[in-house]
PDB file with one MODEL, atoms N, CA, C and O in Angstrom:
MODEL        1
ATOM      1  N   MET A   1    -111.120 -12.536  45.366  1.00  0.00           N
ATOM      2  CA  MET A   1    -111.346 -12.040  44.012  1.00  0.00           C
ATOM      3  C   MET A   1    -110.297 -12.623  43.067  1.00  0.00           C
ATOM      4  O   MET A   1    -109.115 -12.707  43.403  1.00  0.00           O
ATOM      5  N   VAL A   2    -110.741 -13.013  41.912  1.00  0.00           N
ATOM      6  CA  VAL A   2    -109.873 -13.528  40.866  1.00  0.00           C
ATOM      7  C   VAL A   2    -109.861 -12.501  39.744  1.00  0.00           C
ATOM      8  O   VAL A   2    -110.913 -12.007  39.341  1.00  0.00           O
ATOM      9  N   THR A   3    -108.681 -12.181  39.242  1.00  0.00           N
ATOM     10  CA  THR A   3    -108.570 -11.220  38.150  1.00  0.00           C
ATOM     11  C   THR A   3    -108.664 -11.949  36.820  1.00  0.00           C
ATOM     12  O   THR A   3    -108.026 -12.981  36.614  1.00  0.00           O
ATOM     13  N   ILE A   4    -109.462 -11.400  35.931  1.00  0.00           N
ATOM     14  CA  ILE A   4    -109.676 -11.970  34.602  1.00  0.00           C
ATOM     15  C   ILE A   4    -109.217 -10.937  33.585  1.00  0.00           C
ATOM     16  O   ILE A   4    -109.619  -9.775  33.640  1.00  0.00           O
ATOM     17  N   HIS A   5    -108.372 -11.370  32.657  1.00  0.00           N
ATOM     18  CA  HIS A   5    -107.826 -10.487  31.627  1.00  0.00           C
ATOM     19  C   HIS A   5    -108.391 -10.902  30.272  1.00  0.00           C
ATOM     20  O   HIS A   5    -108.442 -12.089  29.950  1.00  0.00           O
ATOM     21  N   ILE A   6    -108.809  -9.931  29.492  1.00  0.00           N
ATOM     22  CA  ILE A   6    -109.145 -10.175  28.088  1.00  0.00           C
ATOM     23  C   ILE A   6    -108.055  -9.469  27.303  1.00  0.00           C
ATOM     24  O   ILE A   6    -107.983  -8.241  27.266  1.00  0.00           O
ATOM     25  N   ARG A   7    -107.214 -10.271  26.679  1.00  0.00           N
ATOM     26  CA  ARG A   7    -106.042  -9.742  25.971  1.00  0.00           C
ATOM     27  C   ARG A   7    -106.243  -9.837  24.467  1.00  0.00           C
ATOM     28  O   ARG A   7    -106.653 -10.869  23.935  1.00  0.00           O
ATOM     29  N   PHE A   8    -105.944  -8.737  23.802  1.00  0.00           N
ATOM     30  CA  PHE A   8    -106.033  -8.687  22.348  1.00  0.00           C
ATOM     31  C   PHE A   8    -104.659  -8.988  21.771  1.00  0.00           C
ATOM     32  O   PHE A   8    -103.675  -8.329  22.106  1.00  0.00           O
ATOM     33  N   ARG A   9    -104.602  -9.981  20.908  1.00  0.00           N
ATOM     34  CA  ARG A   9    -103.318 -10.440  20.362  1.00  0.00           C
ATOM     35  C   ARG A   9    -102.635  -9.361  19.522  1.00  0.00           C
ATOM     36  O   ARG A   9    -101.421  -9.182  19.612  1.00  0.00           O
ATOM     37  N   ASP A  10    -103.402  -8.648  18.714  1.00  0.00           N
ATOM     38  CA  ASP A  10    -102.864  -7.585  17.874  1.00  0.00           C
ATOM     39  C   ASP A  10    -103.805  -6.388  17.986  1.00  0.00           C
ATOM     40  O   ASP A  10    -104.688  -6.190  17.152  1.00  0.00           O
ATOM     41  N   TRP A  11    -103.595  -5.594  19.037  1.00  0.00           N
ATOM     42  CA  TRP A  11    -104.526  -4.507  19.327  1.00  0.00           C
ATOM     43  C   TRP A  11    -104.592  -3.486  18.203  1.00  0.00           C
ATOM     44  O   TRP A  11    -105.625  -2.840  18.024  1.00  0.00           O
ATOM     45  N   GLN A  12    -103.515  -3.323  17.441  1.00  0.00           N
ATOM     46  CA  GLN A  12    -103.544  -2.350  16.347  1.00  0.00           C
ATOM     47  C   GLN A  12    -104.495  -2.808  15.249  1.00  0.00           C
ATOM     48  O   GLN A  12    -105.205  -1.992  14.660  1.00  0.00           O
ATOM     49  N   ALA A  13    -104.512  -4.104  14.972  1.00  0.00           N
ATOM     50  CA  ALA A  13    -105.432  -4.635  13.969  1.00  0.00           C
ATOM     51  C   ALA A  13    -106.875  -4.577  14.480  1.00  0.00           C
ATOM     52  O   ALA A  13    -107.800  -4.321  13.710  1.00  0.00           O
ATOM     53  N   SER A  14    -107.060  -4.814  15.776  1.00  0.00           N
ATOM     54  CA  SER A  14    -108.410  -4.775  16.356  1.00  0.00           C
ATOM     55  C   SER A  14    -108.952  -3.356  16.403  1.00  0.00           C
ATOM     56  O   SER A  14    -110.140  -3.129  16.172  1.00  0.00           O
ATOM     57  N   GLY A  15    -108.085  -2.413  16.699  1.00  0.00           N
ATOM     58  CA  GLY A  15    -108.488  -1.014  16.776  1.00  0.00           C
ATOM     59  C   GLY A  15    -108.897  -0.617  18.184  1.00  0.00           C
ATOM     60  O   GLY A  15    -109.724  -1.276  18.813  1.00  0.00           O
ATOM     61  N   ILE A  16    -108.315   0.456  18.665  1.00  0.00           N
ATOM     62  CA  ILE A  16    -108.572   0.911  20.032  1.00  0.00           C
ATOM     63  C   ILE A  16    -110.054   1.219  20.248  1.00  0.00           C
ATOM     64  O   ILE A  16    -110.609   0.852  21.283  1.00  0.00           O
ATOM     65  N   HIS A  17    -110.698   1.881  19.298  1.00  0.00           N
ATOM     66  CA  HIS A  17    -112.107   2.248  19.474  1.00  0.00           C
ATOM     67  C   HIS A  17    -112.987   1.005  19.553  1.00  0.00           C
ATOM     68  O   HIS A  17    -113.929   0.952  20.344  1.00  0.00           O
ATOM     69  N   ARG A  18    -112.680   0.021  18.741  1.00  0.00           N
ATOM     70  CA  ARG A  18    -113.447  -1.220  18.760  1.00  0.00           C
ATOM     71  C   ARG A  18    -113.256  -1.954  20.091  1.00  0.00           C
ATOM     72  O   ARG A  18    -114.212  -2.481  20.659  1.00  0.00           O
ATOM     73  N   ILE A  19    -112.022  -1.983  20.577  1.00  0.00           N
ATOM     74  CA  ILE A  19    -111.730  -2.617  21.864  1.00  0.00           C
ATOM     75  C   ILE A  19    -112.475  -1.895  22.981  1.00  0.00           C
ATOM     76  O   ILE A  19    -113.076  -2.533  23.846  1.00  0.00           O
ATOM     77  N   ARG A  20    -112.437  -0.583  22.963  1.00  0.00           N
ATOM     78  CA  ARG A  20    -113.105   0.190  24.016  1.00  0.00           C
ATOM     79  C   ARG A  20    -114.623   0.076  23.936  1.00  0.00           C
ATOM     80  O   ARG A  20    -115.289   0.051  24.971  1.00  0.00           O
ATOM     81  N   ASN A  21    -115.184   0.006  22.727  1.00  0.00           N
ATOM     82  CA  ASN A  21    -116.631  -0.199  22.591  1.00  0.00           C
ATOM     83  C   ASN A  21    -117.032  -1.547  23.176  1.00  0.00           C
ATOM     84  O   ASN A  21    -118.049  -1.662  23.860  1.00  0.00           O
ATOM     85  N   PHE A  22    -116.222  -2.565  22.902  1.00  0.00           N
ATOM     86  CA  PHE A  22    -116.452  -3.876  23.494  1.00  0.00           C
ATOM     87  C   PHE A  22    -116.379  -3.776  25.024  1.00  0.00           C
ATOM     88  O   PHE A  22    -117.238  -4.307  25.727  1.00  0.00           O
ATOM     89  N   GLY A  23    -115.357  -3.096  25.524  1.00  0.00           N
ATOM     90  CA  GLY A  23    -115.179  -2.935  26.968  1.00  0.00           C
ATOM     91  C   GLY A  23    -116.348  -2.235  27.628  1.00  0.00           C
ATOM     92  O   GLY A  23    -116.755  -2.600  28.731  1.00  0.00           O
ATOM     93  N   GLU A  24    -116.892  -1.229  26.957  1.00  0.00           N
ATOM     94  CA  GLU A  24    -118.047  -0.517  27.516  1.00  0.00           C
ATOM     95  C   GLU A  24    -119.261  -1.431  27.610  1.00  0.00           C
ATOM     96  O   GLU A  24    -120.009  -1.366  28.585  1.00  0.00           O
ATOM     97  N   ASP A  25    -119.465  -2.284  26.606  1.00  0.00           N
ATOM     98  CA  ASP A  25    -120.565  -3.245  26.683  1.00  0.00           C
ATOM     99  C   ASP A  25    -120.318  -4.271  27.785  1.00  0.00           C
ATOM    100  O   ASP A  25    -121.250  -4.683  28.476  1.00  0.00           O
ATOM    101  N   LEU A  26    -119.078  -4.675  27.947  1.00  0.00           N
ATOM    102  CA  LEU A  26    -118.730  -5.595  29.022  1.00  0.00           C
ATOM    103  C   LEU A  26    -119.029  -4.943  30.377  1.00  0.00           C
ATOM    104  O   LEU A  26    -119.570  -5.585  31.278  1.00  0.00           O
ATOM    105  N   TRP A  27    -118.673  -3.671  30.506  1.00  0.00           N
ATOM    106  CA  TRP A  27    -118.961  -2.928  31.734  1.00  0.00           C
ATOM    107  C   TRP A  27    -120.466  -2.889  32.004  1.00  0.00           C
ATOM    108  O   TRP A  27    -120.901  -3.105  33.135  1.00  0.00           O
ATOM    109  N   ARG A  28    -121.264  -2.613  30.959  1.00  0.00           N
ATOM    110  CA  ARG A  28    -122.728  -2.575  31.128  1.00  0.00           C
ATOM    111  C   ARG A  28    -123.263  -3.941  31.577  1.00  0.00           C
ATOM    112  O   ARG A  28    -124.211  -4.019  32.358  1.00  0.00           O
ATOM    113  N   THR A  29    -122.651  -5.002  31.080  1.00  0.00           N
ATOM    114  CA  THR A  29    -123.065  -6.353  31.466  1.00  0.00           C
ATOM    115  C   THR A  29    -122.874  -6.591  32.954  1.00  0.00           C
ATOM    116  O   THR A  29    -123.709  -7.233  33.592  1.00  0.00           O
ATOM    117  N   PHE A  30    -121.773  -6.075  33.518  1.00  0.00           N
ATOM    118  CA  PHE A  30    -121.407  -6.379  34.898  1.00  0.00           C
ATOM    119  C   PHE A  30    -121.668  -5.262  35.907  1.00  0.00           C
ATOM    120  O   PHE A  30    -121.537  -5.498  37.109  1.00  0.00           O
ATOM    121  N   ARG A  31    -122.025  -4.076  35.475  1.00  0.00           N
ATOM    122  CA  ARG A  31    -122.054  -2.920  36.375  1.00  0.00           C
ATOM    123  C   ARG A  31    -122.934  -3.088  37.607  1.00  0.00           C
ATOM    124  O   ARG A  31    -122.620  -2.529  38.658  1.00  0.00           O
ATOM    125  N   ASP A  32    -124.018  -3.835  37.510  1.00  0.00           N
ATOM    126  CA  ASP A  32    -124.908  -4.003  38.662  1.00  0.00           C
ATOM    127  C   ASP A  32    -124.661  -5.310  39.420  1.00  0.00           C
ATOM    128  O   ASP A  32    -125.382  -5.633  40.364  1.00  0.00           O
ATOM    129  N   ASN A  33    -123.653  -6.047  39.004  1.00  0.00           N
ATOM    130  CA  ASN A  33    -123.343  -7.330  39.622  1.00  0.00           C
ATOM    131  C   ASN A  33    -122.374  -7.108  40.784  1.00  0.00           C
ATOM    132  O   ASN A  33    -121.249  -6.656  40.573  1.00  0.00           O
ATOM    133  N   LYS A  34    -122.793  -7.415  41.975  1.00  0.00           N
ATOM    134  CA  LYS A  34    -121.962  -7.190  43.174  1.00  0.00           C
ATOM    135  C   LYS A  34    -120.793  -8.164  43.266  1.00  0.00           C
ATOM    136  O   LYS A  34    -119.880  -7.947  44.063  1.00  0.00           O
ATOM    137  N   ARG A  35    -120.799  -9.231  42.471  1.00  0.00           N
ATOM    138  CA  ARG A  35    -119.718 -10.223  42.519  1.00  0.00           C
ATOM    139  C   ARG A  35    -118.636  -9.971  41.482  1.00  0.00           C
ATOM    140  O   ARG A  35    -117.637 -10.688  41.431  1.00  0.00           O
ATOM    141  N   VAL A  36    -118.838  -8.947  40.652  1.00  0.00           N
ATOM    142  CA  VAL A  36    -117.868  -8.612  39.611  1.00  0.00           C
ATOM    143  C   VAL A  36    -117.482  -7.150  39.771  1.00  0.00           C
ATOM    144  O   VAL A  36    -118.338  -6.293  39.994  1.00  0.00           O
ATOM    145  N   SER A  37    -116.193  -6.872  39.656  1.00  0.00           N
ATOM    146  CA  SER A  37    -115.687  -5.505  39.745  1.00  0.00           C
ATOM    147  C   SER A  37    -115.036  -5.143  38.416  1.00  0.00           C
ATOM    148  O   SER A  37    -114.078  -5.782  37.981  1.00  0.00           O
ATOM    149  N   ILE A  38    -115.573  -4.111  37.784  1.00  0.00           N
ATOM    150  CA  ILE A  38    -115.041  -3.661  36.494  1.00  0.00           C
ATOM    151  C   ILE A  38    -115.042  -2.134  36.499  1.00  0.00           C
ATOM    152  O   ILE A  38    -116.009  -1.513  36.939  1.00  0.00           O
ATOM    153  N   ASP A  39    -113.968  -1.536  36.014  1.00  0.00           N
ATOM    154  CA  ASP A  39    -113.761  -0.094  36.099  1.00  0.00           C
ATOM    155  C   ASP A  39    -113.886   0.543  34.714  1.00  0.00           C
ATOM    156  O   ASP A  39    -113.065   0.291  33.833  1.00  0.00           O
ATOM    157  N   LEU A  40    -114.912   1.364  34.529  1.00  0.00           N
ATOM    158  CA  LEU A  40    -115.122   2.031  33.240  1.00  0.00           C
ATOM    159  C   LEU A  40    -113.964   2.963  32.902  1.00  0.00           C
ATOM    160  O   LEU A  40    -113.589   3.079  31.736  1.00  0.00           O
ATOM    161  N   GLY A  41    -113.397   3.621  33.894  1.00  0.00           N
ATOM    162  CA  GLY A  41    -112.250   4.500  33.646  1.00  0.00           C
ATOM    163  C   GLY A  41    -111.069   3.748  33.072  1.00  0.00           C
ATOM    164  O   GLY A  41    -110.384   4.248  32.180  1.00  0.00           O
ATOM    165  N   GLU A  42    -110.828   2.553  33.575  1.00  0.00           N
ATOM    166  CA  GLU A  42    -109.744   1.717  33.057  1.00  0.00           C
ATOM    167  C   GLU A  42    -110.026   1.292  31.620  1.00  0.00           C
ATOM    168  O   GLU A  42    -109.121   1.250  30.786  1.00  0.00           O
ATOM    169  N   ILE A  43    -111.288   0.978  31.340  1.00  0.00           N
ATOM    170  CA  ILE A  43    -111.662   0.598  29.970  1.00  0.00           C
ATOM    171  C   ILE A  43    -111.428   1.766  29.016  1.00  0.00           C
ATOM    172  O   ILE A  43    -110.965   1.568  27.893  1.00  0.00           O
ATOM    173  N   ASP A  44    -111.743   2.971  29.453  1.00  0.00           N
ATOM    174  CA  ASP A  44    -111.554   4.147  28.605  1.00  0.00           C
ATOM    175  C   ASP A  44    -110.078   4.427  28.314  1.00  0.00           C
ATOM    176  O   ASP A  44    -109.761   5.145  27.366  1.00  0.00           O
ATOM    177  N   ARG A  45    -109.177   3.865  29.119  1.00  0.00           N
ATOM    178  CA  ARG A  45    -107.738   4.060  28.906  1.00  0.00           C
ATOM    179  C   ARG A  45    -107.053   2.834  28.293  1.00  0.00           C
ATOM    180  O   ARG A  45    -105.872   2.895  27.952  1.00  0.00           O
ATOM    181  N   CYS A  46    -107.775   1.736  28.153  1.00  0.00           N
ATOM    182  CA  CYS A  46    -107.133   0.489  27.723  1.00  0.00           C
ATOM    183  C   CYS A  46    -106.653   0.572  26.276  1.00  0.00           C
ATOM    184  O   CYS A  46    -107.166   1.341  25.463  1.00  0.00           O
ATOM    185  N   VAL A  47    -105.661  -0.243  25.996  1.00  0.00           N
ATOM    186  CA  VAL A  47    -105.117  -0.335  24.644  1.00  0.00           C
ATOM    187  C   VAL A  47    -105.204  -1.774  24.140  1.00  0.00           C
ATOM    188  O   VAL A  47    -105.745  -2.022  23.062  1.00  0.00           O
ATOM    189  N   ASP A  48    -104.675  -2.721  24.911  1.00  0.00           N
ATOM    190  CA  ASP A  48    -104.605  -4.099  24.438  1.00  0.00           C
ATOM    191  C   ASP A  48    -105.163  -5.127  25.412  1.00  0.00           C
ATOM    192  O   ASP A  48    -105.103  -6.329  25.153  1.00  0.00           O
ATOM    193  N   GLU A  49    -105.708  -4.656  26.532  1.00  0.00           N
ATOM    194  CA  GLU A  49    -106.200  -5.585  27.545  1.00  0.00           C
ATOM    195  C   GLU A  49    -107.287  -4.934  28.392  1.00  0.00           C
ATOM    196  O   GLU A  49    -107.195  -3.762  28.756  1.00  0.00           O
ATOM    197  N   ILE A  50    -108.310  -5.715  28.695  1.00  0.00           N
ATOM    198  CA  ILE A  50    -109.361  -5.288  29.616  1.00  0.00           C
ATOM    199  C   ILE A  50    -109.314  -6.242  30.794  1.00  0.00           C
ATOM    200  O   ILE A  50    -109.276  -7.459  30.615  1.00  0.00           O
ATOM    201  N   THR A  51    -109.316  -5.695  31.986  1.00  0.00           N
ATOM    202  CA  THR A  51    -109.205  -6.497  33.197  1.00  0.00           C
ATOM    203  C   THR A  51    -110.410  -6.250  34.090  1.00  0.00           C
ATOM    204  O   THR A  51    -110.863  -5.116  34.241  1.00  0.00           O
ATOM    205  N   PHE A  52    -110.923  -7.320  34.677  1.00  0.00           N
ATOM    206  CA  PHE A  52    -111.971  -7.203  35.677  1.00  0.00           C
ATOM    207  C   PHE A  52    -111.799  -8.321  36.688  1.00  0.00           C
ATOM    208  O   PHE A  52    -111.037  -9.259  36.455  1.00  0.00           O
ATOM    209  N   SER A  53    -112.494  -8.229  37.801  1.00  0.00           N
ATOM    210  CA  SER A  53    -112.378  -9.227  38.863  1.00  0.00           C
ATOM    211  C   SER A  53    -113.729  -9.844  39.149  1.00  0.00           C
ATOM    212  O   SER A  53    -114.767  -9.195  39.019  1.00  0.00           O
ATOM    213  N   ALA A  54    -113.700 -11.113  39.541  1.00  0.00           N
ATOM    214  CA  ALA A  54    -114.919 -11.811  39.937  1.00  0.00           C
ATOM    215  C   ALA A  54    -114.656 -12.535  41.245  1.00  0.00           C
ATOM    216  O   ALA A  54    -113.531 -12.947  41.529  1.00  0.00           O
ATOM    217  N   ARG A  55    -115.678 -12.680  42.011  1.00  0.00           N
ATOM    218  CA  ARG A  55    -115.564 -13.267  43.342  1.00  0.00           C
ATOM    219  C   ARG A  55    -115.984 -14.729  43.339  1.00  0.00           C
ATOM    220  O   ARG A  55    -117.050 -15.081  42.835  1.00  0.00           O
ATOM    221  N   GLY A  56    -115.140 -15.566  43.901  1.00  0.00           N
ATOM    222  CA  GLY A  56    -115.434 -16.959  44.209  1.00  0.00           C
ATOM    223  C   GLY A  56    -116.079 -17.771  43.117  1.00  0.00           C
ATOM    224  O   GLY A  56    -115.543 -17.917  42.018  1.00  0.00           O
ATOM    225  N   SER A  57    -117.240 -18.295  43.444  1.00  0.00           N
ATOM    226  CA  SER A  57    -117.926 -19.201  42.523  1.00  0.00           C
ATOM    227  C   SER A  57    -118.483 -18.482  41.297  1.00  0.00           C
ATOM    228  O   SER A  57    -118.968 -19.134  40.372  1.00  0.00           O
ATOM    229  N   HIS A  58    -118.423 -17.180  41.274  1.00  0.00           N
ATOM    230  CA  HIS A  58    -118.964 -16.418  40.146  1.00  0.00           C
ATOM    231  C   HIS A  58    -117.951 -16.273  38.999  1.00  0.00           C
ATOM    232  O   HIS A  58    -118.295 -15.734  37.947  1.00  0.00           O
ATOM    233  N   VAL A  59    -116.728 -16.737  39.182  1.00  0.00           N
ATOM    234  CA  VAL A  59    -115.694 -16.585  38.163  1.00  0.00           C
ATOM    235  C   VAL A  59    -116.110 -17.258  36.852  1.00  0.00           C
ATOM    236  O   VAL A  59    -116.049 -16.637  35.791  1.00  0.00           O
ATOM    237  N   ARG A  60    -116.525 -18.506  36.921  1.00  0.00           N
ATOM    238  CA  ARG A  60    -116.913 -19.225  35.693  1.00  0.00           C
ATOM    239  C   ARG A  60    -118.052 -18.534  34.974  1.00  0.00           C
ATOM    240  O   ARG A  60    -118.035 -18.405  33.750  1.00  0.00           O
ATOM    241  N   ARG A  61    -119.026 -18.096  35.719  1.00  0.00           N
ATOM    242  CA  ARG A  61    -120.174 -17.415  35.116  1.00  0.00           C
ATOM    243  C   ARG A  61    -119.738 -16.101  34.455  1.00  0.00           C
ATOM    244  O   ARG A  61    -120.200 -15.771  33.362  1.00  0.00           O
ATOM    245  N   ALA A  62    -118.854 -15.358  35.116  1.00  0.00           N
ATOM    246  CA  ALA A  62    -118.360 -14.096  34.553  1.00  0.00           C
ATOM    247  C   ALA A  62    -117.604 -14.346  33.255  1.00  0.00           C
ATOM    248  O   ALA A  62    -117.751 -13.590  32.294  1.00  0.00           O
ATOM    249  N   VAL A  63    -116.795 -15.402  33.221  1.00  0.00           N
ATOM    250  CA  VAL A  63    -116.057 -15.747  31.999  1.00  0.00           C
ATOM    251  C   VAL A  63    -117.038 -16.086  30.882  1.00  0.00           C
ATOM    252  O   VAL A  63    -116.861 -15.637  29.750  1.00  0.00           O
ATOM    253  N   LYS A  64    -118.059 -16.865  31.183  1.00  0.00           N
ATOM    254  CA  LYS A  64    -119.065 -17.229  30.165  1.00  0.00           C
ATOM    255  C   LYS A  64    -119.794 -15.990  29.642  1.00  0.00           C
ATOM    256  O   LYS A  64    -120.033 -15.871  28.440  1.00  0.00           O
ATOM    257  N   GLU A  65    -120.144 -15.076  30.535  1.00  0.00           N
ATOM    258  CA  GLU A  65    -120.816 -13.846  30.106  1.00  0.00           C
ATOM    259  C   GLU A  65    -119.889 -12.987  29.254  1.00  0.00           C
ATOM    260  O   GLU A  65    -120.332 -12.372  28.284  1.00  0.00           O
ATOM    261  N   ALA A  66    -118.607 -12.938  29.608  1.00  0.00           N
ATOM    262  CA  ALA A  66    -117.631 -12.189  28.810  1.00  0.00           C
ATOM    263  C   ALA A  66    -117.500 -12.814  27.423  1.00  0.00           C
ATOM    264  O   ALA A  66    -117.391 -12.095  26.430  1.00  0.00           O
ATOM    265  N   GLU A  67    -117.509 -14.137  27.345  1.00  0.00           N
ATOM    266  CA  GLU A  67    -117.428 -14.814  26.042  1.00  0.00           C
ATOM    267  C   GLU A  67    -118.599 -14.446  25.146  1.00  0.00           C
ATOM    268  O   GLU A  67    -118.427 -14.285  23.938  1.00  0.00           O
ATOM    269  N   VAL A  68    -119.789 -14.309  25.724  1.00  0.00           N
ATOM    270  CA  VAL A  68    -120.969 -13.919  24.947  1.00  0.00           C
ATOM    271  C   VAL A  68    -120.771 -12.517  24.368  1.00  0.00           C
ATOM    272  O   VAL A  68    -121.040 -12.290  23.188  1.00  0.00           O
ATOM    273  N   VAL A  69    -120.307 -11.588  25.185  1.00  0.00           N
ATOM    274  CA  VAL A  69    -120.085 -10.212  24.717  1.00  0.00           C
ATOM    275  C   VAL A  69    -118.979 -10.197  23.662  1.00  0.00           C
ATOM    276  O   VAL A  69    -119.059  -9.445  22.690  1.00  0.00           O
ATOM    277  N   MET A  70    -117.956 -11.016  23.845  1.00  0.00           N
ATOM    278  CA  MET A  70    -116.877 -11.103  22.857  1.00  0.00           C
ATOM    279  C   MET A  70    -117.426 -11.551  21.500  1.00  0.00           C
ATOM    280  O   MET A  70    -117.073 -10.984  20.466  1.00  0.00           O
ATOM    281  N   ARG A  71    -118.289 -12.566  21.507  1.00  0.00           N
ATOM    282  CA  ARG A  71    -118.880 -13.043  20.248  1.00  0.00           C
ATOM    283  C   ARG A  71    -119.772 -11.973  19.627  1.00  0.00           C
ATOM    284  O   ARG A  71    -119.757 -11.786  18.411  1.00  0.00           O
ATOM    285  N   GLU A  72    -120.549 -11.270  20.453  1.00  0.00           N
ATOM    286  CA  GLU A  72    -121.423 -10.207  19.935  1.00  0.00           C
ATOM    287  C   GLU A  72    -120.617  -9.118  19.237  1.00  0.00           C
ATOM    288  O   GLU A  72    -121.064  -8.556  18.237  1.00  0.00           O
ATOM    289  N   HIS A  73    -119.441  -8.821  19.756  1.00  0.00           N
ATOM    290  CA  HIS A  73    -118.588  -7.784  19.175  1.00  0.00           C
ATOM    291  C   HIS A  73    -117.592  -8.344  18.169  1.00  0.00           C
ATOM    292  O   HIS A  73    -116.770  -7.609  17.621  1.00  0.00           O
ATOM    293  N   MET A  74    -117.669  -9.648  17.931  1.00  0.00           N
ATOM    294  CA  MET A  74    -116.792 -10.344  16.988  1.00  0.00           C
ATOM    295  C   MET A  74    -115.309 -10.131  17.293  1.00  0.00           C
ATOM    296  O   MET A  74    -114.498  -9.948  16.385  1.00  0.00           O
ATOM    297  N   VAL A  75    -114.969 -10.158  18.576  1.00  0.00           N
ATOM    298  CA  VAL A  75    -113.568 -10.063  18.983  1.00  0.00           C
ATOM    299  C   VAL A  75    -113.075 -11.380  19.572  1.00  0.00           C
ATOM    300  O   VAL A  75    -111.949 -11.464  20.062  1.00  0.00           O
ATOM    301  N   ASP A  76    -113.917 -12.405  19.524  1.00  0.00           N
ATOM    302  CA  ASP A  76    -113.558 -13.689  20.129  1.00  0.00           C
ATOM    303  C   ASP A  76    -112.411 -14.389  19.413  1.00  0.00           C
ATOM    304  O   ASP A  76    -111.724 -15.204  20.028  1.00  0.00           O
ATOM    305  N   LYS A  77    -112.185 -14.103  18.150  1.00  0.00           N
ATOM    306  CA  LYS A  77    -111.103 -14.743  17.399  1.00  0.00           C
ATOM    307  C   LYS A  77    -109.778 -13.992  17.539  1.00  0.00           C
ATOM    308  O   LYS A  77    -108.721 -14.539  17.226  1.00  0.00           O
ATOM    309  N   GLU A  78    -109.830 -12.757  18.004  1.00  0.00           N
ATOM    310  CA  GLU A  78    -108.620 -11.933  18.092  1.00  0.00           C
ATOM    311  C   GLU A  78    -108.205 -11.637  19.528  1.00  0.00           C
ATOM    312  O   GLU A  78    -107.290 -10.850  19.772  1.00  0.00           O
ATOM    313  N   SER A  79    -108.885 -12.272  20.470  1.00  0.00           N
ATOM    314  CA  SER A  79    -108.566 -12.042  21.877  1.00  0.00           C
ATOM    315  C   SER A  79    -108.676 -13.354  22.641  1.00  0.00           C
ATOM    316  O   SER A  79    -109.183 -14.354  22.133  1.00  0.00           O
ATOM    317  N   GLU A  80    -108.190 -13.321  23.869  1.00  0.00           N
ATOM    318  CA  GLU A  80    -108.281 -14.493  24.722  1.00  0.00           C
ATOM    319  C   GLU A  80    -108.568 -14.066  26.149  1.00  0.00           C
ATOM    320  O   GLU A  80    -108.211 -12.966  26.571  1.00  0.00           O
ATOM    321  N   ILE A  81    -109.215 -14.950  26.878  1.00  0.00           N
ATOM    322  CA  ILE A  81    -109.479 -14.705  28.291  1.00  0.00           C
ATOM    323  C   ILE A  81    -108.437 -15.481  29.079  1.00  0.00           C
ATOM    324  O   ILE A  81    -108.230 -16.677  28.869  1.00  0.00           O
ATOM    325  N   VAL A  82    -107.785 -14.765  29.994  1.00  0.00           N
ATOM    326  CA  VAL A  82    -106.787 -15.398  30.830  1.00  0.00           C
ATOM    327  C   VAL A  82    -107.131 -15.097  32.289  1.00  0.00           C
ATOM    328  O   VAL A  82    -107.239 -13.937  32.687  1.00  0.00           O
ATOM    329  N   VAL A  83    -107.299 -16.146  33.068  1.00  0.00           N
ATOM    330  CA  VAL A  83    -107.531 -16.003  34.498  1.00  0.00           C
ATOM    331  C   VAL A  83    -106.170 -15.777  35.141  1.00  0.00           C
ATOM    332  O   VAL A  83    -105.171 -16.329  34.678  1.00  0.00           O
ATOM    333  N   GLU A  84    -106.115 -14.984  36.186  1.00  0.00           N
ATOM    334  CA  GLU A  84    -104.849 -14.553  36.784  1.00  0.00           C
ATOM    335  C   GLU A  84    -103.837 -15.675  37.003  1.00  0.00           C
ATOM    336  O   GLU A  84    -102.633 -15.429  36.944  1.00  0.00           O
ATOM    337  N   ASP A  85    -104.288 -16.875  37.250  1.00  0.00           N
ATOM    338  CA  ASP A  85    -103.357 -17.985  37.451  1.00  0.00           C
ATOM    339  C   ASP A  85    -102.668 -18.403  36.152  1.00  0.00           C
ATOM    340  O   ASP A  85    -101.791 -19.266  36.159  1.00  0.00           O
ATOM    341  N   GLY A  86    -103.076 -17.777  35.022  1.00  0.00           N
ATOM    342  CA  GLY A  86    -102.396 -18.025  33.763  1.00  0.00           C
ATOM    343  C   GLY A  86    -103.092 -19.058  32.876  1.00  0.00           C
ATOM    344  O   GLY A  86    -102.600 -19.361  31.789  1.00  0.00           O
ATOM    345  N   THR A  87    -104.219 -19.598  33.316  1.00  0.00           N
ATOM    346  CA  THR A  87    -104.931 -20.595  32.537  1.00  0.00           C
ATOM    347  C   THR A  87    -105.765 -19.916  31.476  1.00  0.00           C
ATOM    348  O   THR A  87    -106.645 -19.121  31.805  1.00  0.00           O
ATOM    349  N   ALA A  88    -105.513 -20.206  30.209  1.00  0.00           N
ATOM    350  CA  ALA A  88    -106.305 -19.622  29.123  1.00  0.00           C
ATOM    351  C   ALA A  88    -107.680 -20.254  29.122  1.00  0.00           C
ATOM    352  O   ALA A  88    -107.809 -21.470  29.262  1.00  0.00           O
ATOM    353  N   GLN A  89    -108.710 -19.432  28.964  1.00  0.00           N
ATOM    354  CA  GLN A  89    -110.093 -19.908  28.972  1.00  0.00           C
ATOM    355  C   GLN A  89    -110.775 -19.798  27.612  1.00  0.00           C
ATOM    356  O   GLN A  89    -111.753 -20.503  27.365  1.00  0.00           O
ATOM    357  N   ALA A  90    -110.293 -18.946  26.738  1.00  0.00           N
ATOM    358  CA  ALA A  90    -110.946 -18.794  25.433  1.00  0.00           C
ATOM    359  C   ALA A  90    -109.929 -18.310  24.429  1.00  0.00           C
ATOM    360  O   ALA A  90    -110.261 -18.113  23.260  1.00  0.00           O
TER     361      ALA A  90
ENDMDL
END
């Protein structure tokens, strides 16, 4: 499993409710996917980062799907996706 972080550069400007609404949609996107692990409880407590895990070859696809949800919620300009190895993806 590879951990994927969506980090908000200025969470106060983004707003906790907006971040959590985005996180809930992200959870709905992945909830039935056996190759992705995402915790709704963690999203409900998040402040500046949402974390989820993807397995093996599904990492790239999970990142692409997260980017789509980010654009839908218009948080793509105020956040970034970072794969656990530290490589920025968006």
